[in-house]
N, C-alpha and C positions, 0 to 999 in steps of 0.2 A: 810485663815487658811488651813493648810495641814493636812489631815487625813490619817491614815493608811487604808489599804483595809478593815480590820476588823471593824474599827470605822465607815467607810462609810456603811458597811453592817448593823451595828446596827442602825445607823441613818435612813437608808432606811427601815428597818423592823419596827421601832417604829411608832406608830400612833399618830396623833395630837388629835384624838377624843376619843380613847379608851385606858384606862390604861392597860398595859400588864404585866403579871407575867414573871418570868424567863422562865418558860416552854413555854409560848406563844411566847416569843421572839425567843427561840431556834427553835421552830417549824416553824417559819416564815422565817428562813434563807434559802438561795439558796444552793443547794447541790454542785454546781461547786466550789464555793468559799470555802466551808467547806472541800472539798477534797484537796484543795491546802494547807490547814492548819490543818492537822490531830492532832496536839498538842493542839488545841484550846479547852479549858474546861470552866467550870462554874466560876472558880476563875478569869480567864482572862476576861470573860464577865462582871463580877462584877467590875473589875478594869477599864474596858472601860466605863461602865455606871457611875462609880464614876468620872472619868475624864470628861466625857461629862456633868455631873451634875455641876461640878465646872466651866465649861465653860458657863453654862446657857442654854444649848441646850436641856437638859432633866430634868424633875422634878420627884421626888420620893415621894410616899405617902404610907400609910398603909391602906389597905382595907381588912376587915374580917381576921385579923391577918396574912396578906400576904403583902409583899412589892411589889408594882407595880410601873412601870415607864411609863412616857408619854412624848412624844416629846413636847417641849415648843415652843410656838409661838415667833418668834423673836420680841423684843421690837421695837416700832416705834421710829424713830428719832424725834428730836424736830421740825424739819421743816415738817416732815410728819404729826405730830399731829397738827401743825399750819395750814397746808393746809387742813386737814380734818375739822377743826373748821371753817375756812373761807369758805369752800365749802358748809357747811350746812347753812350758813347765807344768801347766795345768791341763 
């Protein structure tokens, strides 16, 4: 999969363990990349999050009346699940 620089930045910023609001995501960005894209705003961020959500890389939930996003663990392949089950038997 090819990602744009901003999509990579969002994926790098999102946590696997802690759901993040839009404010936390923006605060986690690196300054150098944001200086390259001065036009980047909240609407662009929401579009990127929507695209990543459709790809299955990000999940969205509602906590305390706020939308939060979290990086999704990639699903295991069928042979990965088979190997895990076989390894627990021996």
